[in-house]
MARBATOR-749884 format. One record per residue: residue in one letter; x, y, z of N, C-alpha, C in turn. Coordinates in steps of 0.001 Angstrom, whole numbers, padded with zeros to 6 digits, always signed. Layout:
# MARBATOR-749884
AXYZXYZXYZ
...
END
This chain:
# MARBATOR-749884
X+065459+020153-019089+065253+019972-017682+064107+020858-017193
X+064060+022057-017695+062983+022954-017319+061638+022387-017779
X+061608+021766-018930+060388+021214-019475+059905+020035-018623
X+060844+019184-018219+060500+018036-017387+059958+018506-016024
X+060594+019485-015424+060157+020027-014151+058772+020658-014278
X+058507+021359-015384+057213+021990-015609+056132+020928-015795
X+056469+019838-016488+055486+018776-016713+055131+018074-015408
X+056113+017821-014556+055858+017175-013269+055033+018098-012372
X+055373+019370-012355+054640+020339-011550+053196+020462-012031
X+052999+020516-013327+051662+020610-013903+050839+019356-013574
X+051475+018193-013649+050774+016937-013331+050363+016897-011868
X+051253+017306-010991+050953+017285-009563+049819+018250-009240
X+049818+019415-009838+048757+020387-009594+047414+019909-010152
X+047450+019281-011311+046192+018805-011889+045604+017658-011072
X+046461+016763-010540+045961+015693-009686+045381+016263-008402
X+046017+017247-007853+045522+017886-006630+044197+018587-006855
X+044038+019202-008007+042801+019908-008312+041644+018936-008466
X+041851+017855-009194+040775+016883-009399+040478+016064-008147
X+041466+015893-007286+041248+015144-006058+040307+015886-005128
X+040286+017202-005184+039432+017978-004306+038001+018072-004815
X+037766+017806-006082+036433+017969-006632+035630+016675-006644
X+036117+015635-006005+035323+014402-005962+034134+014615-005044
X+033040+014047-005430+031823+014195-004635+031455+012856-004042
X+030904+012921-002898+030444+011716-002218+028950+011595-002442
X+028529+010499-003009+027112+010285-003279+026534+009367-002209
X+025496+009846-001601+024793+009023-000620+023344+008896-001058
X+022848+007743-000913+021448+007519-001248+020713+007120+000017
X+019602+007714+000183+018780+007364+001330+017519+006699+000814
X+017130+005689+001479+015899+005008+001093+014819+005378+002078
X+013664+005637+001536+012523+006001+002372+011749+004727+002683
X+011595+004455+003952+010830+003273+004344+009479+003719+004877
X+008475+003010+004458+007119+003307+004894+006631+002148+005746
X+006142+002479+006891+005616+001460+007781+004099+001450+007664
X+003571+000297+007358+002130+000146+007240+001639-000543+008505
X+000711+000099+009163+000138-000506+010361-001308-000858+010087
X-001657-002045+010460-003035-002496+010279-003780-002284+011585
X-004979-001804+011452-005821-001613+012627-007005-002554+012531
X-007849-002495+013516-009045-003344+013514-009952-002968+012349
X-009937-001689+011933-010791-001241+010839-010351-001810+009493
X-009138-002360+009418-008643-002918+008171-009012-004389+008016
X-010216-004760+008430-010642-006135+008259-011737-006188+007198
X-011877-007333+006596-012836-007550+005512-013720-008727+005876
X-015012-008636+005485-015967-009702+005778-016719-010103+004532
X-017123-011358+004506-017963-011872+003430-019410-011517+003754
X-020143-010890+002812-021536-010542+003088-022470-011754+003108
X-022021-012888+002604-022881-014078+002547-022741-014917+003814
X-021501-015344+004126-021315-016278+005236-020683-015656+006473
X-020133-014439+006382-019538-013784+007534-018072-014093+007751
X-017423-014776+006806-015992-015069+006897-015217-013766+007046
X-014231-013722+007952-013449-012521+008213-012000-012745+007811
X-011386-011710+007185-009985-011781+006783-009362-010408+006977
X-008035-010356+007013-007340-009088+007200-006925-008436+005889
X-007150-009107+004760-006795-008522+003468-007938-008687+002481
X-007963-007813+001499-009021-007850+000491-008857-009079-000395
X-009950-009512-000971-009911-010670-001854-011281-011299-001952
X-011303-012601-002172-012551-013340-002281-012691-014287-001096
X-013933-014572-000742-014232-015524+000325-013778-016910-000115
X-013204-017663+000798-012717-018996+000454-013853-019994+000273
X-015023-019722+000880-016136-020663+000783-016994-020446-000457
X-017476-019214-000645-018440-018988-001720-017933-018046-002824
X-016657-017681-002789-016003-016881-003843-016629-015497-004047
X-017308-014961-003040-017868-013615-003097-016790-012627-002669
X-016755-011443-003260-015768-010435-002904-015979-009960-001478
X-014902-009922-000701-014984-009474+000681-015203-007965+000720
X-015978-007506+001712-016316-006092+001863-015566-005550+003070
X-014956-004383+002929-014232-003758+004031-015227-003325+005103
X-014874-003577+006356-015738-003194+007467-015873-001676+007459
X-017114-001203+007492-017400+000227+007447-017924+000686+006099
X-017679-000098+005052-018218+000214+003727-019642-000328+003620
X-020313+000010+002534-021687-000433+002301-021709-001459+001179
X-022665-002375+001246-022809-003401+000206-024289-003637-000073
X-024568-004125-001259-025927-004453-001658-026197-005908-001267
X-027272-006194-000532-027552-007569-000133-028043-008446-001295
X-028413-007841-002409-028893-008620-003558-027754-009017-004505
X-026963-008024-004938-025929-008310-005943-024502-008169-005388
X-024365-007802-004111-023093-007693-003402-022142-006639-003988
X-022699-005622-004624-021891-004504-005096-021523-003649-003890
X-020298-003083-003858-019850-002313-002706-019761-000826-003026
X-019831-000012-001967-019735+001435-002095-019263+002007-000772
X-018651+003169-000814-018228+003845+000402-019339+004724+000966
X-020390+004955+000182-021495+005823+000595-022773+005015+000757
X-023611+005465+001691-024921+004843+001870-025846+005306+000747
X-026915+004573+000524-027877+004933-000514-028434+003701-001175
X-028767+003834-002429-029316+002706-003193-028238+002157-004121
X-028336+000863-004388-027408+000189-005292-027582+000749-006699
X-026487+001021-007366-026556+001573-008715-026958+000519-009749
X-026835-000760-009410-027199-001813-010358-028658-002256-010213
X-029097-002499-008972-030430-003075-008802-031396-002197-008011
X-030922-001103-007399-031799-000179-006704-032173-000559-005287
X-031570-001583-004718-031855-002011-003355-031038-001141-002391
X-031591-000891-001187-030866-000106-000188-029580-000818+000228
X-028487-000038+000324-027192-000585+000722-027174-000791+002239
X-026466-001828+002687-026298-002108+004111-024849-001849+004490
X-024648-001389+005734-023294-001141+006214-022701-002446+006731
X-021446-002725+006348-020756-003920+006829-020259-003635+008238
X-020740-004399+009197-020390-004226+010598-019208-005145+010935
X-018484-004789+011983-017366-005615+012444-017905-006909+013016
X-017133-007949+012890-017546-009257+013388-017413-009306+014902
X-018376-009922+015545-018297-010171+016977-017901-011615+017189
X-017627-011990+018393-017195-013365+018662-018250-014389+018291
X-019518-014021+018410-020582-014983+018124-020885-015094+016624
X-020489-014094+015816-020794-014134+014393-019620-014558+013527
X-018445-014742+014108-017281-015112+013324-017362-016571+012938
X-017315-016836+011634-017332-018210+011108-016137-018353+010208
X-015384-019406+010366-014216-019628+009501-014254-020982+008896
END
């Protein structure tokens, strides 16, 4: 009888001990909000097509240049700095934002 009582007491204490050591796991997800501004527009150096994402022009398949970056008018290579084209040596031009009169789609 003493053994049975000791076993029940030991079981109850062990359950109580492990019940207190449970941990609650919480996961938080970090959300990033991307905001597009007017400066995040891209233009085709050939025809002036304007888009809000990088890629190729739908008309002439030329790579779109981000407004504010520089491009070579001969080979359409792009750069973030002004100067001469590293491929052909022509002066780079700055891509300007499209106005209402120059927008062609």
